MARTI-213633 format. One line per field, with one value per atom (N, C-alpha, C, O): atom name; x negated, y negated, z; residue in three letters. Coordinates in steps of 0.05 Angstrom, whole numbers. Layout:
BEGIN
atom (CA  ...) $
u (X  ...) $
v (Y  ...) $
w (Z  ...) $
res (ALA  ...) $
REM end
This chain:
BEGIN
atom (N  CA  C  O  N  CA  C  O  N  CA  C  O  N  CA  C  O  N  CA  C  O  N  CA  C  O  N  CA  C  O  N  CA  C  O  N  CA  C  O  N  CA  C  O  N  CA  C  O  N  CA  C  O  N  CA  C  O  N  CA  C  O  N  CA  C  O  N  CA  C  O  N  CA  C  O  N  CA  C  O  N  CA  C  O  N  CA  C  O  N  CA  C  O  N  CA  C  O  N  CA  C  O  N  CA  C  O  N  CA  C  O  N  CA  C  O  N  CA  C  O  N  CA  C  O  N  CA  C  O  N  CA  C  O  N  CA  C  O  N  CA  C  O  N  CA  C  O  N  CA  C  O  N  CA  C  O  N  CA  C  O  N  CA  C  O  N  CA  C  O  N  CA  C  O  N  CA  C  O  N  CA  C  O  N  CA  C  O  N  CA  C  O  N  CA  C  O  N  CA  C  O  N  CA  C  O  N  CA  C  O  N  CA  C  O  N  CA  C  O  N  CA  C  O  N  CA  C  O  N  CA  C  O  N  CA  C  O  N  CA  C  O  N  CA  C  O  N  CA  C  O  N  CA  C  O  N  CA  C  O  N  CA  C  O  N  CA  C  O  N  CA  C  O  N  CA  C  O  N  CA  C  O  N  CA  C  O  N  CA  C  O  N  CA  C  O  N  CA  C  O  N  CA  C  O  N  CA  C  O  N  CA  C  O  N  CA  C  O  N  CA  C  O  N  CA  C  O  N  CA  C  O  N  CA  C  O  N  CA  C  O  N  CA  C  O  N  CA  C  O  N  CA  C  O  N  CA  C  O  N  CA  C  O  N  CA  C  O  N  CA  C  O  N  CA  C  O  N  CA  C  O  N  CA  C  O  N  CA  C  O  N  CA  C  O  N  CA  C  O  N  CA  C  O  N  CA  C  O  N  CA  C  O  N  CA  C  O  N  CA  C  O  N  CA  C  O  N  CA  C  O  N  CA  C  O  N  CA  C  O  N  CA  C  O  N  CA  C  O  N  CA  C  O  N  CA  C  O  N  CA  C  O  N  CA  C  O  N  CA  C  O  N  CA  C  O  N  CA  C  O  N  CA  C  O  N  CA  C  O  N  CA  C  O  N  CA  C  O  N  CA  C  O  N  CA  C  O  N  CA  C  O  N  CA  C  O  N  CA  C  O  N  CA  C  O  N  CA  C  O  N  CA  C  O  N  CA  C  O  N  CA  C  O  N  CA  C  O  N  CA  C  O  N  CA  C  O  N  CA  C  O  N  CA  C  O  N  CA  C  O  N  CA  C  O  N  CA  C  O  N  CA  C  O  N  CA  C  O  N  CA  C  O  N  CA  C  O  N  CA  C  O  N  CA  C  O  N  CA  C  O  N  CA  C  O  N  CA  C  O  N  CA  C  O  N  CA  C  O  N  CA  C  O  N  CA  C  O  N  CA  C  O  N  CA  C  O  N  CA  C  O  N  CA  C  O  N  CA  C  O  N  CA  C  O  N  CA  C  O  N  CA  C  O  N  CA  C  O  N  CA  C  O  N  CA  C  O  N  CA  C  O  N  CA  C  O  N  CA  C  O  N  CA  C  O  N  CA  C  O  N  CA  C  O  N  CA  C  O  N  CA  C  O  N  CA  C  O  N  CA  C  O  N  CA  C  O  N  CA  C  O  N  CA  C  O  N  CA  C  O  N  CA  C  O  N  CA  C  O  N  CA  C  O  N  CA  C  O  N  CA  C  O  N  CA  C  O  N  CA  C  O  N  CA  C  O  N  CA  C  O  N  CA  C  O  N  CA  C  O  N  CA  C  O  N  CA  C  O  N  CA  C  O  N  CA  C  O  N  CA  C  O  N  CA  C  O) $
u (-1443  -1457  -1466  -1488  -1449  -1457  -1480  -1496  -1482  -1502  -1532  -1553  -1531  -1555  -1564  -1584  -1548  -1555  -1578  -1577  -1598  -1621  -1610  -1592  -1622  -1615  -1618  -1640  -1599  -1601  -1588  -1582  -1585  -1576  -1549  -1544  -1531  -1507  -1509  -1493  -1529  -1534  -1546  -1538  -1563  -1576  -1553  -1553  -1535  -1513  -1496  -1490  -1488  -1471  -1485  -1475  -1512  -1526  -1529  -1532  -1529  -1533  -1508  -1509  -1486  -1460  -1448  -1423  -1465  -1458  -1445  -1453  -1426  -1414  -1411  -1409  -1410  -1403  -1377  -1375  -1356  -1330  -1333  -1323  -1347  -1351  -1369  -1364  -1389  -1405  -1388  -1391  -1370  -1354  -1334  -1330  -1321  -1302  -1314  -1303  -1336  -1347  -1360  -1361  -1369  -1379  -1356  -1361  -1331  -1309  -1299  -1293  -1299  -1287  -1305  -1294  -1331  -1349  -1347  -1354  -1336  -1333  -1307  -1304  -1289  -1264  -1267  -1248  -1290  -1294  -1318  -1331  -1322  -1341  -1326  -1302  -1340  -1329  -1326  -1344  -1303  -1280  -1257  -1236  -1260  -1238  -1230  -1206  -1248  -1242  -1224  -1205  -1230  -1214  -1185  -1166  -1183  -1157  -1142  -1118  -1153  -1139  -1127  -1104  -1144  -1136  -1114  -1097  -1115  -1095  -1070  -1049  -1070  -1046  -1035  -1010  -1051  -1041  -1030  -1008  -1042  -1032  -1005  -989  -1001  -975  -952  -930  -957  -937  -934  -911  -954  -955  -982  -1001  -985  -1010  -1027  -1051  -1011  -1024  -1040  -1060  -1028  -1042  -1069  -1088  -1069  -1094  -1115  -1138  -1107  -1123  -1133  -1157  -1115  -1123  -1144  -1164  -1139  -1159  -1186  -1208  -1183  -1209  -1225  -1249  -1212  -1226  -1239  -1262  -1223  -1231  -1256  -1277  -1255  -1277  -1301  -1323  -1297  -1319  -1334  -1359  -1318  -1330  -1346  -1367  -1335  -1350  -1375  -1395  -1373  -1398  -1419  -1443  -1410  -1432  -1444  -1469  -1428  -1441  -1459  -1481  -1451  -1468  -1495  -1516  -1494  -1518  -1536  -1560  -1527  -1543  -1555  -1579  -1541  -1552  -1573  -1593  -1568  -1585  -1612  -1633  -1610  -1633  -1647  -1670  -1634  -1648  -1654  -1676  -1633  -1638  -1649  -1666  -1639  -1647  -1660  -1655  -1675  -1687  -1705  -1710  -1715  -1734  -1721  -1735  -1695  -1681  -1681  -1670  -1694  -1693  -1669  -1655  -1661  -1640  -1648  -1672  -1630  -1638  -1658  -1676  -1656  -1675  -1705  -1723  -1707  -1735  -1742  -1765  -1723  -1729  -1738  -1756  -1725  -1731  -1750  -1755  -1761  -1777  -1801  -1815  -1803  -1823  -1819  -1837  -1798  -1793  -1773  -1775  -1755  -1733  -1728  -1734  -1718  -1710  -1681  -1662  -1676  -1650  -1638  -1650  -1610  -1594  -1584  -1569  -1592  -1582  -1561  -1563  -1538  -1517  -1524  -1534  -1520  -1526  -1509  -1486  -1523  -1509  -1507  -1496  -1518  -1519  -1548  -1563  -1556  -1584  -1591  -1578  -1611  -1619  -1632  -1651  -1621  -1634  -1650  -1646  -1669  -1689  -1689  -1698  -1680  -1682  -1655  -1636  -1653  -1629  -1607  -1586  -1613  -1592  -1570  -1547  -1577  -1559  -1547  -1563  -1521  -1501  -1491  -1501  -1471  -1461  -1444  -1423  -1450  -1435  -1409  -1388  -1412  -1388  -1366  -1342  -1376  -1357  -1345  -1321  -1362  -1351  -1329  -1308  -1334  -1316  -1290  -1268  -1294  -1270  -1253  -1228  -1264  -1248  -1235  -1212  -1252  -1239  -1215  -1194  -1221  -1199  -1175  -1152  -1180  -1158  -1142  -1117  -1156  -1140  -1124  -1101  -1136  -1120  -1095  -1074  -1098  -1075  -1055  -1031  -1065  -1046  -1030  -1006  -1043  -1031  -1009  -989  -1015  -995  -972  -948  -979  -956  -939  -914  -951  -938  -919  -895  -929  -914  -934  -957  -923  -940  -954  -977  -940  -952  -972  -993  -966  -985  -1009  -1032  -1005  -1028  -1046  -1070  -1035  -1050  -1066  -1090  -1055  -1068  -1091  -1113  -1087  -1107  -1130  -1154  -1124  -1146  -1161  -1186  -1146  -1161  -1179  -1201  -1170  -1186  -1210  -1232  -1208  -1233  -1251  -1275  -1240  -1258  -1272  -1295  -1259  -1270  -1293  -1314  -1288  -1312  -1336  -1358  -1332  -1353  -1366  -1391  -1350  -1361  -1376  -1397  -1366  -1379  -1408  -1426  -1411  -1438  -1458  -1481  -1450  -1469  -1473  -1495  -1450  -1453  -1471  -1485  -1470  -1487  -1515  -1530  -1522  -1549  -1555  -1578  -1535  -1540  -1542  -1553  -1530  -1529  -1528  -1520  -1536  -1533  -1506  -1492  -1499  -1475  -1474  -1453  -1497  -1497  -1491  -1478  -1500  -1497  -1466  -1455  -1454  -1425  -1408  -1390  -1415  -1401  -1403  -1382  -1425  -1428  -1414  -1403  -1413  -1399  -1370  -1357  -1359  -1331  -1324  -1304  -1341  -1336  -1336  -1317  -1355  -1357  -1331  -1320  -1323  -1298  -1274  -1257  -1272  -1247  -1246  -1225  -1270  -1270  -1265  -1250  -1277  -1272  -1242  -1231  -1229  -1200  -1183  -1164  -1191  -1177  -1180  -1161  -1205  -1209  -1195  -1183  -1197  -1183  -1153  -1140  -1142  -1113  -1105  -1086  -1123  -1119  -1120  -1103  -1140  -1143  -1118  -1106  -1112  -1091  -1063  -1046  -1058  -1033  -1032  -1011  -1056  -1056  -1049  -1035  -1057  -1052  -1030  -1022  -1017  -995  -980  -991  -955  -939  -942  -929  -959  -964  -939  -939  -918  -894  -873  -853  -877  -854  -853  -872  -831  -826  -848  -859  -854  -874  -866  -842  -885  -881  -873  -869) $
v (1588  1595  1569  1568  1549  1524  1510  1497  1513  1501  1512  1499  1538  1550  1548  1559  1532  1528  1508  1486  1515  1496  1479  1487  1454  1438  1452  1462  1453  1464  1494  1504  1506  1535  1535  1553  1515  1513  1510  1520  1495  1490  1515  1523  1528  1553  1575  1591  1576  1595  1590  1609  1566  1560  1566  1579  1556  1558  1588  1594  1606  1635  1647  1669  1633  1642  1628  1628  1616  1603  1622  1645  1611  1625  1604  1580  1612  1592  1577  1553  1592  1577  1557  1535  1564  1545  1523  1500  1529  1506  1486  1462  1495  1476  1462  1438  1477  1465  1442  1420  1448  1427  1405  1383  1409  1388  1368  1344  1379  1363  1348  1325  1363  1353  1328  1307  1330  1309  1284  1262  1286  1263  1248  1226  1259  1246  1221  1206  1215  1190  1174  1159  1178  1165  1147  1152  1127  1111  1130  1146  1129  1113  1122  1109  1146  1160  1142  1140  1131  1115  1091  1083  1079  1058  1068  1054  1090  1103  1106  1099  1117  1121  1093  1091  1073  1045  1034  1020  1039  1028  1040  1027  1068  1082  1070  1066  1063  1050  1023  1016  1006  981  982  964  1004  1009  1011  1003  1020  1021  995  985  984  958  947  961  921  909  910  912  908  909  936  937  956  983  983  994  970  967  952  961  929  913  930  931  944  961  981  984  995  1016  1003  1013  979  965  958  964  945  938  962  961  983  1008  1020  1025  1024  1036  1019  1028  992  973  972  972  971  971  997  996  1020  1046  1047  1057  1036  1036  1018  1023  994  975  988  989  999  1011  1034  1036  1052  1073  1063  1074  1043  1032  1020  1024  1006  995  1019  1018  1039  1063  1078  1085  1081  1097  1083  1095  1055  1042  1026  1019  1021  1004  1022  1021  1038  1053  1080  1088  1095  1123  1128  1149  1110  1111  1136  1144  1147  1169  1197  1217  1199  1225  1238  1227  1262  1278  1292  1300  1296  1312  1342  1347  1360  1388  1395  1411  1383  1391  1385  1399  1363  1356  1370  1379  1373  1386  1414  1422  1429  1458  1462  1485  1441  1444  1465  1463  1483  1504  1524  1541  1524  1544  1565  1588  1558  1577  1573  1552  1594  1594  1584  1601  1558  1545  1546  1546  1547  1545  1518  1508  1504  1478  1480  1494  1464  1464  1449  1426  1460  1446  1420  1419  1399  1373  1356  1334  1366  1352  1347  1365  1321  1315  1316  1303  1333  1334  1307  1296  1298  1274  1282  1304  1264  1273  1257  1267  1231  1212  1202  1205  1189  1174  1193  1190  1213  1234  1224  1231  1209  1204  1176  1157  1172  1192  1196  1183  1215  1219  1197  1193  1182  1161  1172  1160  1194  1206  1214  1210  1225  1234  1210  1210  1190  1164  1152  1144  1152  1140  1157  1147  1183  1202  1198  1196  1197  1196  1167  1164  1146  1120  1116  1106  1125  1123  1141  1132  1167  1185  1180  1184  1171  1163  1139  1137  1119  1096  1101  1089  1120  1129  1142  1137  1160  1175  1155  1160  1134  1113  1098  1090  1095  1080  1099  1091  1124  1143  1152  1152  1159  1168  1191  1190  1210  1235  1258  1260  1275  1295  1314  1319  1323  1343  1329  1341  1304  1289  1282  1283  1274  1267  1290  1287  1313  1338  1343  1350  1340  1345  1325  1332  1300  1279  1286  1283  1294  1303  1324  1324  1346  1367  1359  1369  1341  1331  1317  1319  1301  1289  1310  1309  1329  1351  1366  1373  1370  1384  1367  1378  1341  1325  1328  1330  1328  1331  1359  1362  1379  1407  1408  1421  1395  1396  1384  1392  1365  1351  1372  1372  1390  1409  1431  1440  1439  1460  1452  1469  1427  1417  1409  1397  1416  1410  1380  1372  1365  1336  1326  1305  1342  1333  1356  1379  1350  1368  1364  1344  1382  1381  1355  1341  1348  1324  1298  1279  1297  1275  1274  1252  1296  1298  1289  1273  1299  1293  1263  1251  1251  1222  1207  1187  1215  1202  1201  1181  1226  1228  1206  1193  1205  1186  1159  1144  1150  1125  1117  1095  1137  1133  1130  1112  1147  1145  1119  1106  1109  1084  1061  1042  1063  1041  1039  1017  1062  1061  1050  1036  1057  1049  1019  1005  1010  980  965  944  975  962  962  942  982  982  960  945  958  938  911  894  905  880  874  853  893  887  885  869  899  896  869  857  862  835  812  793  811  789  794  775  817  822  845  861  847  870  889  886  909  929  943  953  943  959  941  951  914  898  902  912  893  896  881  860  890  877  849  842  833  805  802  779) $
w (4548  4523  4508  4498  4505  4492  4506  4494  4532  4547  4539  4539  4532  4524  4495  4488  4479  4452  4448  4460  4433  4427  4405  4389  4403  4380  4354  4348  4339  4311  4310  4288  4333  4331  4315  4299  4319  4307  4275  4260  4268  4240  4227  4204  4240  4230  4228  4209  4247  4247  4223  4209  4218  4194  4170  4152  4168  4143  4136  4112  4154  4148  4138  4128  4139  4130  4107  4103  4091  4068  4045  4042  4031  4007  3987  3993  3962  3940  3945  3939  3956  3961  3982  3980  4004  4027  4018  4025  4001  3992  3976  3980  3959  3943  3960  3958  3979  3997  4014  4015  4028  4045  4030  4041  4006  3988  3983  3984  3977  3972  3997  3996  4019  4044  4053  4061  4050  4060  4043  4052  4019  4001  4007  3996  4024  4027  4044  4046  4055  4068  4056  4069  4031  4014  3994  3990  3982  3961  3937  3932  3923  3923  3941  3944  3953  3968  3992  3998  4004  4028  4020  4034  3996  3986  3979  3984  3968  3960  3987  3987  4008  4034  4042  4049  4041  4051  4033  4043  4007  3988  3995  3996  4001  4009  4034  4036  4053  4078  4071  4082  4053  4046  4031  4032  4016  4003  4022  4015  4045  4068  4081  4082  4091  4103  4102  4107  4095  4093  4118  4117  4141  4167  4172  4186  4161  4162  4148  4158  4125  4110  4129  4132  4140  4156  4180  4187  4191  4215  4207  4221  4183  4175  4167  4172  4155  4147  4171  4172  4191  4214  4229  4238  4231  4244  4229  4242  4205  4190  4190  4193  4187  4186  4212  4213  4234  4261  4266  4278  4258  4261  4244  4253  4220  4203  4214  4212  4225  4236  4260  4262  4279  4301  4294  4306  4276  4267  4255  4262  4237  4225  4247  4244  4267  4287  4303  4310  4308  4323  4307  4317  4282  4264  4259  4260  4254  4244  4266  4262  4290  4311  4335  4347  4343  4369  4366  4382  4345  4342  4314  4303  4305  4278  4273  4251  4295  4290  4291  4292  4292  4295  4267  4248  4266  4241  4237  4256  4210  4203  4200  4198  4198  4197  4177  4182  4153  4133  4138  4129  4154  4162  4188  4191  4206  4232  4228  4242  4209  4204  4181  4174  4169  4145  4151  4170  4132  4134  4156  4160  4171  4193  4184  4193  4169  4160  4130  4118  4119  4090  4089  4090  4087  4089  4062  4041  4064  4038  4035  4052  4013  4007  3985  3965  3991  3972  3949  3951  3924  3899  3897  3904  3888  3886  3911  3911  3933  3958  3965  3973  3962  3967  3997  4013  4003  4031  4041  4029  4063  4074  4098  4110  4105  4126  4151  4172  4149  4172  4180  4165  4203  4211  4214  4202  4231  4236  4256  4253  4276  4298  4298  4299  4297  4295  4268  4249  4263  4236  4227  4240  4204  4195  4181  4182  4168  4155  4177  4174  4197  4219  4232  4237  4238  4249  4231  4240  4206  4187  4186  4186  4186  4184  4208  4205  4233  4256  4259  4268  4249  4251  4231  4237  4207  4188  4194  4193  4200  4203  4229  4229  4250  4275  4269  4278  4254  4247  4231  4235  4213  4197  4214  4212  4232  4250  4269  4275  4277  4293  4278  4289  4253  4236  4229  4229  4222  4215  4236  4232  4260  4283  4278  4286  4265  4259  4268  4259  4287  4299  4280  4283  4262  4243  4225  4219  4215  4198  4214  4204  4240  4257  4262  4260  4267  4271  4245  4246  4222  4197  4193  4182  4200  4199  4217  4209  4242  4261  4250  4250  4239  4228  4204  4201  4188  4165  4176  4164  4198  4210  4220  4216  4234  4246  4222  4225  4200  4179  4166  4158  4165  4155  4172  4161  4199  4217  4214  4213  4211  4208  4182  4181  4161  4135  4136  4121  4154  4156  4167  4158  4186  4195  4175  4170  4163  4141  4119  4107  4112  4089  4096  4081  4122  4132  4134  4132  4139  4140  4170  4176  4188  4216  4236  4230  4260  4283  4297  4291  4314  4330  4347  4349  4358  4374  4356  4365  4332  4313  4307  4307  4301  4294  4319  4316  4343  4365  4372  4379  4370  4374  4352  4359  4326  4306  4311  4308  4320  4327  4350  4348  4371  4392  4381  4387  4365  4354  4338  4339  4322  4305  4323  4319  4343  4360  4374  4374  4386  4400  4381  4387  4356  4336  4330  4330  4325  4319  4342  4337  4367  4389  4394  4398  4393  4395  4373  4378  4349  4326  4331  4324  4341  4347  4368  4366  4387  4409  4396  4402  4379  4366  4347  4348  4331  4311  4327  4319  4346  4362  4378  4382  4385  4403  4384  4392  4360  4341  4323  4309  4320  4301  4314  4330  4306  4313  4290  4270  4293  4271  4262  4240  4278  4269  4258  4249  4259  4245  4216  4204  4204  4176  4159  4168  4137  4118  4112  4112  4107  4101  4072  4063) $
res (MET  MET  MET  MET  LEU  LEU  LEU  LEU  VAL  VAL  VAL  VAL  ASN  ASN  ASN  ASN  LEU  LEU  LEU  LEU  ARG  ARG  ARG  ARG  GLN  GLN  GLN  GLN  GLY  GLY  GLY  GLY  ASP  ASP  ASP  ASP  GLU  GLU  GLU  GLU  VAL  VAL  VAL  VAL  LEU  LEU  LEU  LEU  PHE  PHE  PHE  PHE  LEU  LEU  LEU  LEU  ASN  ASN  ASN  ASN  ALA  ALA  ALA  ALA  ARG  ARG  ARG  ARG  HIS  HIS  HIS  HIS  THR  THR  THR  THR  PRO  PRO  PRO  PRO  LEU  LEU  LEU  LEU  LEU  LEU  LEU  LEU  ASP  ASP  ASP  ASP  SER  SER  SER  SER  PHE  PHE  PHE  PHE  PHE  PHE  PHE  PHE  LYS  LYS  LYS  LYS  ILE  ILE  ILE  ILE  ILE  ILE  ILE  ILE  THR  THR  THR  THR  LYS  LYS  LYS  LYS  THR  THR  THR  THR  VAL  VAL  VAL  VAL  GLU  GLU  GLU  GLU  PHE  PHE  PHE  PHE  PRO  PRO  PRO  PRO  TRP  TRP  TRP  TRP  ILE  ILE  ILE  ILE  ILE  ILE  ILE  ILE  ILE  ILE  ILE  ILE  TRP  TRP  TRP  TRP  MET  MET  MET  MET  ILE  ILE  ILE  ILE  ALA  ALA  ALA  ALA  ALA  ALA  ALA  ALA  ALA  ALA  ALA  ALA  ALA  ALA  ALA  ALA  VAL  VAL  VAL  VAL  ARG  ARG  ARG  ARG  PHE  PHE  PHE  PHE  ARG  ARG  ARG  ARG  TYR  TYR  TYR  TYR  PHE  PHE  PHE  PHE  VAL  VAL  VAL  VAL  PHE  PHE  PHE  PHE  CYS  CYS  CYS  CYS  LEU  LEU  LEU  LEU  ILE  ILE  ILE  ILE  SER  SER  SER  SER  VAL  VAL  VAL  VAL  THR  THR  THR  THR  LEU  LEU  LEU  LEU  ALA  ALA  ALA  ALA  GLY  GLY  GLY  GLY  ALA  ALA  ALA  ALA  VAL  VAL  VAL  VAL  VAL  VAL  VAL  VAL  GLN  GLN  GLN  GLN  VAL  VAL  VAL  VAL  MET  MET  MET  MET  LYS  LYS  LYS  LYS  HIS  HIS  HIS  HIS  LEU  LEU  LEU  LEU  LEU  LEU  LEU  LEU  PHE  PHE  PHE  PHE  TYR  TYR  TYR  TYR  ASP  ASP  ASP  ASP  LYS  LYS  LYS  LYS  LEU  LEU  LEU  LEU  ARG  ARG  ARG  ARG  PRO  PRO  PRO  PRO  ALA  ALA  ALA  ALA  ALA  ALA  ALA  ALA  TYR  TYR  TYR  TYR  PHE  PHE  PHE  PHE  ALA  ALA  ALA  ALA  GLY  GLY  GLY  GLY  GLN  GLN  GLN  GLN  TYR  TYR  TYR  TYR  ALA  ALA  ALA  ALA  LEU  LEU  LEU  LEU  HIS  HIS  HIS  HIS  PHE  PHE  PHE  PHE  VAL  VAL  VAL  VAL  GLU  GLU  GLU  GLU  GLY  GLY  GLY  GLY  VAL  VAL  VAL  VAL  GLU  GLU  GLU  GLU  PRO  PRO  PRO  PRO  LEU  LEU  LEU  LEU  TYR  TYR  TYR  TYR  LEU  LEU  LEU  LEU  HIS  HIS  HIS  HIS  SER  SER  SER  SER  PHE  PHE  PHE  PHE  PRO  PRO  PRO  PRO  SER  SER  SER  SER  GLY  GLY  GLY  GLY  HIS  HIS  HIS  HIS  THR  THR  THR  THR  ALA  ALA  ALA  ALA  SER  SER  SER  SER  ALA  ALA  ALA  ALA  PHE  PHE  PHE  PHE  ALA  ALA  ALA  ALA  LEU  LEU  LEU  LEU  PHE  PHE  PHE  PHE  LEU  LEU  LEU  LEU  SER  SER  SER  SER  LEU  LEU  LEU  LEU  ALA  ALA  ALA  ALA  LEU  LEU  LEU  LEU  CYS  CYS  CYS  CYS  ILE  ILE  ILE  ILE  ARG  ARG  ARG  ARG  HIS  HIS  HIS  HIS  HIS  HIS  HIS  HIS  ALA  ALA  ALA  ALA  ALA  ALA  ALA  ALA  SER  SER  SER  SER  ALA  ALA  ALA  ALA  GLY  GLY  GLY  GLY  LEU  LEU  LEU  LEU  PHE  PHE  PHE  PHE  LEU  LEU  LEU  LEU  ALA  ALA  ALA  ALA  ALA  ALA  ALA  ALA  ALA  ALA  ALA  ALA  LEU  LEU  LEU  LEU  VAL  VAL  VAL  VAL  GLY  GLY  GLY  GLY  PHE  PHE  PHE  PHE  SER  SER  SER  SER  ARG  ARG  ARG  ARG  MET  MET  MET  MET  TYR  TYR  TYR  TYR  LEU  LEU  LEU  LEU  LEU  LEU  LEU  LEU  GLN  GLN  GLN  GLN  HIS  HIS  HIS  HIS  PHE  PHE  PHE  PHE  LEU  LEU  LEU  LEU  ARG  ARG  ARG  ARG  ASP  ASP  ASP  ASP  VAL  VAL  VAL  VAL  TYR  TYR  TYR  TYR  ALA  ALA  ALA  ALA  GLY  GLY  GLY  GLY  ALA  ALA  ALA  ALA  ILE  ILE  ILE  ILE  VAL  VAL  VAL  VAL  GLY  GLY  GLY  GLY  LEU  LEU  LEU  LEU  ILE  ILE  ILE  ILE  SER  SER  SER  SER  ALA  ALA  ALA  ALA  THR  THR  THR  THR  LEU  LEU  LEU  LEU  SER  SER  SER  SER  TYR  TYR  TYR  TYR  VAL  VAL  VAL  VAL  ILE  ILE  ILE  ILE  ILE  ILE  ILE  ILE  THR  THR  THR  THR  ARG  ARG  ARG  ARG  TYR  TYR  TYR  TYR  THR  THR  THR  THR  ASN  ASN  ASN  ASN  ILE  ILE  ILE  ILE  ASP  ASP  ASP  ASP  GLU  GLU  GLU  GLU  ALA  ALA  ALA  ALA  PRO  PRO  PRO  PRO  GLU  GLU  GLU  GLU) $
REM end
């Protein structure tokens, strides 16, 4: 079934099922990886161990840099759903969310969410908390489609960028410091 989906079918499916409650919910969820919330997440990590803050900072920065290179140099012409479907469908736009039109691939919010939340999960190492963090990252990605900001391919690529960034950051931070040793 997924093989038969045309680009944007998933976005149109979600857009046809909007409700005021979901509009508010996904508007809030998408902001969890925007300033100032991302700083709050990192300060919380620093409160436990400064190395955790460094780890999260490297992970999110790497993901953001990769996404910006991809969006502006490699895939600069990829339209977002609002532009892709302009004039074809009566789309529902969530109040307070500015529709963007260019630089769709990959999703920066999703990359940041997966980079940050995987980093936090690797620091915490608690199964239930890690599952909750993964769910939070997935919800951020889902929110980007619900809010007409990205297609499924953008979210999927953003998740991959975030996961790879967190993994590489973990390798870097563990190579140069023992992330688990007592705080200095």
